[in-house]
C-alpha positions as CSV (number, residue, x, y, z in Angstrom):
1,M,5.1,-1.9,-9.2
2,S,8.5,-3.2,-8.5
3,G,11.1,-2.8,-11.3
4,G,9.4,-4.0,-14.4
5,D,6.7,-6.0,-12.7
6,I,3.1,-5.0,-11.7
7,F,1.5,-6.9,-8.8
8,V,-2.3,-7.1,-9.2
9,V,-5.0,-7.9,-6.7
10,N,-7.6,-10.3,-8.1
11,S,-10.1,-10.2,-5.2
12,G,-12.6,-12.5,-6.9
13,S,-10.1,-15.2,-7.5
14,R,-8.4,-14.6,-4.1
15,V,-4.9,-14.2,-5.6
16,I,-2.1,-11.7,-6.3
17,G,-0.8,-11.9,-9.8
18,E,2.5,-10.7,-11.3
19,Y,2.7,-9.2,-14.8
20,T,5.3,-7.2,-16.7
21,T,4.8,-3.6,-17.6
22,S,4.2,-4.8,-21.2
23,G,1.3,-6.9,-20.0
24,A,2.9,-10.4,-20.2
25,T,1.9,-12.8,-17.4
26,V,4.8,-13.7,-15.1
27,N,2.6,-15.6,-12.6
28,A,-1.2,-15.1,-12.6
29,S,-1.4,-16.8,-9.2
30,L,1.8,-15.7,-7.5
31,I,0.0,-15.8,-4.1
32,S,-3.1,-17.8,-3.9
33,G,-5.6,-19.0,-1.3
34,L,-6.0,-15.6,0.2
35,D,-9.3,-14.8,2.0
36,F,-10.3,-11.5,0.4
37,P,-7.2,-9.5,-0.7
38,N,-8.1,-5.9,-1.4
39,A,-4.9,-3.9,-2.0
40,V,-1.2,-4.3,-2.3
41,A,1.9,-2.1,-1.7
42,V,5.4,-3.0,-2.7
43,S,8.6,-2.2,-0.8
44,G,11.8,-3.6,-2.3
45,G,11.3,-7.4,-2.2
46,D,8.2,-7.3,0.1
47,L,4.5,-7.2,-0.7
48,F,2.0,-5.8,1.9
49,I,-1.5,-7.0,1.3
50,T,-4.7,-5.9,3.0
51,D,-7.2,-8.6,3.6
52,Y,-10.8,-7.2,3.8
53,S,-12.3,-10.4,5.4
54,L,-9.6,-11.0,8.0
55,D,-9.1,-7.3,8.8
56,S,-5.4,-7.6,8.5
57,I,-2.2,-6.8,6.6
58,E,-0.2,-9.8,5.4
59,E,3.4,-9.7,4.2
60,Y,5.0,-11.8,1.5
61,T,8.1,-11.6,-0.7
62,T,7.7,-10.6,-4.3
63,G,8.5,-14.2,-5.0
64,G,5.3,-15.2,-3.2
65,A,6.8,-16.6,0.0
66,V,5.0,-15.9,3.3
67,I,6.9,-13.5,5.7
68,N,4.1,-12.7,8.2
69,I,0.4,-13.4,7.6
70,T,-0.6,-11.4,10.7
71,L,1.7,-8.4,10.3
72,V,-1.1,-6.1,11.4
73,T,-4.5,-7.3,12.8
74,G,-7.6,-5.7,14.3
75,L,-8.2,-3.5,11.3
76,D,-11.8,-2.8,10.2
77,D,-12.5,-3.6,6.5
78,P,-9.1,-2.4,5.1
79,T,-9.6,-1.3,1.5
80,G,-6.4,0.4,0.6
81,I,-2.7,0.5,1.5
82,V,0.2,2.7,0.5
83,L,3.8,2.8,1.6
84,S,5.9,5.9,2.3
85,G,9.4,5.2,3.7
86,N,9.0,2.7,6.5
87,D,5.3,3.5,7.1
88,L,2.2,1.8,5.8
89,F,-1.0,3.9,5.5
90,V,-4.2,1.9,5.5
91,A,-7.7,2.9,4.6
92,N,-10.3,1.3,6.9
93,S,-13.8,1.6,5.6
94,L,-15.5,0.6,8.9
95,G,-18.5,-0.6,7.1
96,G,-18.7,2.6,5.0
97,S,-19.9,5.1,7.6
98,S,-16.9,6.4,9.6
99,G,-13.7,5.4,7.9
100,T,-10.2,6.1,8.9
101,I,-6.6,6.1,7.6
102,G,-4.3,4.4,10.0
103,E,-0.5,4.4,10.1
104,Y,1.8,1.4,10.9
105,T,5.4,0.6,10.4
106,T,6.5,-2.0,7.9
107,A,7.4,-4.1,11.0
108,G,3.8,-4.0,12.0
109,A,4.0,-1.6,14.9
110,L,1.1,0.8,15.4
111,V,1.9,4.5,14.8
112,N,-1.6,6.0,14.8
113,A,-4.7,3.9,14.2
114,A,-6.8,7.1,13.5
115,L,-4.4,9.4,11.7
116,I,-7.3,10.6,9.6
117,T,-10.9,10.2,10.7
118,G,-14.4,11.0,9.6
119,L,-14.1,9.6,6.1
120,N,-17.0,8.0,4.3
121,D,-15.8,4.6,2.9
122,P,-12.2,5.5,2.0
123,S,-10.5,3.1,-0.3
124,Y,-7.5,3.4,-2.6
125,L,-4.5,5.5,-1.6
126,T,-1.5,6.8,-3.5
127,T,1.7,8.8,-3.0
128,P,3.6,10.9,-5.5
129,E,6.2,9.1,-7.5
130,P,9.8,9.9,-6.4
131,T,10.5,11.9,-9.5
132,T,7.6,14.2,-8.8
133,L,8.8,14.7,-5.2
134,A,12.3,15.4,-6.5
135,L,11.1,18.0,-9.0
136,A,8.9,19.7,-6.4
137,G,11.9,19.9,-4.1
138,L,14.1,21.3,-6.8
139,G,11.4,23.9,-7.6
140,G,11.2,24.9,-3.9
141,L,15.0,25.2,-3.7
142,S,15.1,27.4,-6.8
143,L,12.5,29.7,-5.3
144,L,14.5,30.0,-2.1
145,L,17.7,30.8,-4.0
146,A,15.9,33.3,-6.2
147,R,14.6,35.1,-3.0
148,R,18.1,35.1,-1.4
149,R,19.6,36.9,-4.5
150,K,17.2,39.8,-4.2
C-alpha cells in the first residue's frame, strides 16, 4: 500500500495493478509486459517487484515508469519481498528444497544473500506496521520507567 492505493501483483496477466482501498480500479495494468511478477513492496514513490522467471528485482515508480529493471539479479526463484528502512528482504525458493531470505539495499547492493537459510519454499514476507512498532516501543519504555521507580 501507499497512501490510499493498493498495488496488486497479477502474475497470470503479468501486470501490476493499482486500486484504491475502497476497491475502485485506478489502473488495472499500471505496469504490464512483466515476465512473471510474484511480489511487490512499496517505498514512497517506488515499487520493488520480484520477477520469478528472470530471478531479479525490478524497480518502478508508483506511476509505472521504469527506474531499474535489473536492480538485483542472480536471485533464485524470488517469491516474496518486504521493505524495512532502506533494506529489501527477499524470499528465494530455490526450487522449493533449500530456500533463503536475502538482504539487499534499495539501491540494489548486496547486504547478505543468505541472511536466513534452510527454509522449505519460503514465500510471502511482512513487517509490523509502524503503529504496532511504536506501541511496542512505548510499552517497553513504560516497563523501563516502572522498574526505575522501584
